[in-house]
N, C-alpha and C positions, 0 to 999 in steps of 0.2 A: 720558712726554712725546710729544706729538703730533709728527709729522714736519712740517719746515717747508721751505719753499723760498726761498732768498736770491737775488735777482736785483738788477739795478740798480734796478728799479721799486721793490721793497720797501725797499731802502736809502735811496733818494732820498727817498721819500715816507713812510718810517717805517711801513711796513705789515708785517702778519704774513704775508699772502699776496699773490701778484702777481695779484689779481683786482679788476677795477673794474666796477661797475654801469653798464650802458648808460643814459643818460638818456632814457628812452623816454617820449615825450609821452602824458601821461594816465594812464600806468601806474606809472612810478617817482616816486612821492611821498616825503614826508619819512621816513615810517615805514620804507619799504623801504630808502631811502638809509643811514638810521641803522642798520638791522639788518645791511646788509652791511659798513658801517665797524666795527660793534660786534664782528662775526665776524672782523675781521682785514684786510678788504679796503678798498676805498673806494667809498663810494656816492655817486652823481650824481643829483640830482634832475632830471627832465625838464621844461625850460622850456618845451617845446612852442612854441606860436605866442604866447606872451606874455600871460598874464593875472597882472597884478601882485598882485591880492588873493590869488589862488590861490597864488602862489609864495610870498607871505608866510605863508600857513598852512602850507605844506609845510617851510619852514625852521623854524617853530615846532614842528612836528611832529617834526622831526629832533632838537630839543631841543639838548643840549650836544655831540652827537656831531659828529666832523669830517666834513663833507660837502661835496661840490662841486655844481655845477649844469651843465646843457648846454642850448644853444640851437640852433635852425634858424637859421642864419646870415642867409639871405636875408629871413626874416621879421623878425629881429631889426633889420635895417636900417630897417624901418618904424617902429620904436619904440625907438631907441637909449637912451632914458632908463631903460628896463627894466634895461639892464646896470647903470647907475649905482646903481638901487635895490637890486638884488641883491647888488652888491659890498659894500653896508653890512652885509651879513651876513657878510662875511669868508670866503667860500667857499674851501676848500683848492685847488680848481681849477675852470676854467671850460672846458667843451668847446664848440667850434664845429663844426658840420657843414653841408654843403650850401651853400657860398658862400665868398665871398673873406674870410678872417679878418682881413686886415690893417688894416681901418678900426678894429677893436677891440682889436688887440694890445697896444698901449702902455698903455690904460687898465687891462687885465687885469693886466699886469705891475707896473704902478704901485701896484695893490692888494695885491700879495703873493701873487697866486693863480697857480698853474701854468696854462699855456695848453697845453690839448690840441686838436689838430686832427684830425678824422676826414677820411680820405682814401679815394678810391675808385680812384685811379690815380696812376701816377708824377708826372704833372703836378700833381696835387693836392698831393702830397708836396713837390715844389718849392716851390709857393706856401705851404706851411706852414713851410718853412724860411725862406722870405723874410720870414714874419711873426714868425720867431725863435720857433716854438713849442718848448716843453719836451718835449712828448710828441705824437708821431704815431700815429694809429690807422690800420692798413691793413684796411679793411673789405671783405670778400668778398661776392659776390652771394648766397650762402646765407642771409645775415643776414635776420632779419625786419624789417618796416618799410621805410624808404626806404634805397635804395642804387642801385649801378649794375651793371656787367657783369663785372667781374674776379673770378676765383674765389679764395678764401683761400689755397688750397695754393700758388699761383704768386705771388700779389701779396705775401704776407709776406715770403719770402725776397728777392723783388727789392727791396722796400722796404728791407728789412735792409742790402742791399748798397749801396744808393743812400745811405742814412744813413751807413753806415761810411765811405764815400768822401767824402761832402759835409759830414756834420755828425756826427761820431762821438759827441758827447755828448748827442745827442738820443735819447730813449728811443722804444721802438716797442711798441705794443699790437697784437695780433691779434684781429680781430673777424669773425664770420661762421660760424655751424655750431658753435660751441664751446659744449658743454653738459655736459661731465663732465671727469674727470682726464685721459683720453685726449687729449682736444682741448687742455687746458692743456700736458701734456707735449710733444705735437706742436708746438704754437705755439713753445715754448721752443726746441725742436730746430731750428725753421725760422729762429730768430734773433730772435724777439720777446722783449721783457723781462717780458711779462705778457700778460693778455687782458682784452677787453672783452665782458662777457657780457650779452646781452639777453634772447632767448627763454627760456632755462633759468630766469632770474630773474622774468620775465614770468609763469611759472608757479610762482610762490611765494605763501604765505599773505599776505604784507605787500603785494603789488602791488595796485594800484587797478584790478582787472580783474573783470568781472562773473563770477559763478559759472558762468553758461552759457558763457561764453567760455573759462574754464578747464576745463570738462567737453570743450569741443570740442578742445582741444589733447591731451588724453588720448585721444580717440578718432581722431586724425589721425596719420598717418605722414608721413614726410619727402616722400613724392610728393604729398602733399595740399596744396601750396601752389603759387603762381605769382606772377610779376612782372607788374604791371598798373597802369595809370594811372586805372582806373574811380572808386576811391574819392575820389581828389583831384578829379575831374570832378564827382563827385556833391556834394562839399562845396564846390565851386567855390573851391578853392585854387590859387593860380597857381604850382604847382611847376615849377622849370626842367625842361625835357623830358628832360635827361640822367638824371634820377633818377625811378625808378619805385618802387612799394611792393610788397614781398612780404607777402602775406596767404594766408589760407586760402581754397581753392576752395569755394565754396557757390553757394547759388541766385543771390545777387546777381552774382557773377562769371560764373556761366553765362548769365544775362541780358544782361550788358553787355560782358564781354571780348570785343573784337573788333568792337564796335559803338560805340566812343568818339564818333564825330562825332553819332551819333543821341542818345546820352547827353548831350552838350553841348547839343544842341537842346532836350532835355527836362529840363536840370538845375533849372530853376525849379520844376517839379513833382516831380522825383525827390529833390531835396535835402532837403525836409522829412521826406519819407518815411524817407530813410536816416537822417537825425538821430535820428527818433523810434525806429527799430529798434535803433540804437546804444545810446540810453539804456536801451531795454528789454532789452538784452543778447541781442537776437535773433542767434543764430549764423548764420543763414541768408540774412539780408537786409541786413547791414552788414558791413563789413570786420572781420576777426578778425586782429590784427596779430601774427603769429608766424612764424619762419622754418623752414628745414628741419630744424632740431634738433628738431623736434616729434617726430619718430620715435624719438628718444632720451629722451623724457620720458614717465613712467608715473604720476606721482604729483604733486599740489600739495603742497609741503613748505615749512617756513620756511626763509628765506633762510640763516640760519646753517648749517642742516644742508646745504644745497646747496654753500655756500662751503667749508666745512670739509671735505666729502667730496671735492670736486674737488681741493683741495690734497693731501689724504692720498694719494689715487688717483695723482696725478701724481707725488708724491714716490716712492711705491713703484715706479711705472714707469721713472723716470729712474734710480733706484738699482738696478733689475733685482731688487727683493726679491719 
């Protein structure tokens, strides 16, 4: 029998493993979410900036597997009907990140879905509690994609202490730099009930990631990423200034990081070039969205292999086997 880890998260969500897929925009589709759920975790489809047709296709791709969905909250505010549409699929959970979750909280709860709020500081955690979140994610700056400045190692236990004092029934997930059983075991020791995994599952065979970008993560160590605003400027996306994106260092970042004002003036011309490079999977002239965990990843593998190995490794470490 395979070792298992029982936590408040696994018991509350009826999971085998305390592992949740980060709802990565453009990468976490229905096939990946279903694979993570099938392996005993919980898969979340990445709602991104809100394409109703694409989201419908991804829920179809997930089939009968129990999955959830995640949204970029400030973008969802521009198209709130999207949430109404998605809730018709009866997701197990809805995760809101990067903005005030309160306008959407009651609708999510009324649909019977768990409300997950991703937080980058303790102020965000307080906002999540005000929204009556079922689960809080403490996301450290090591994470790929958008985030802020706090490190995982200190944010997670501080969030755990805050929740213990203010809302002891609220569950806590750790995120940022967690890619193997060591990270899962460490997160549980820091007070989390489970982990939200992005970069390691971005590097899975089911992820909607170009093969050239997958090759790039295999060739990149943890030193090969940076936090920057340049992809958002090139795409002309109005991200709140407190959130930057962690991406791979490449020719694109070498050209524009530190020259953001110039890129803003050139975005009309640079934007189409950027978008074409991304479609082509060009790893040097568009953002490649992964985090510092890149240095722990050496192969593109099925999601089930990744999830099960993380759980087994963490179980052995926590039991000192």
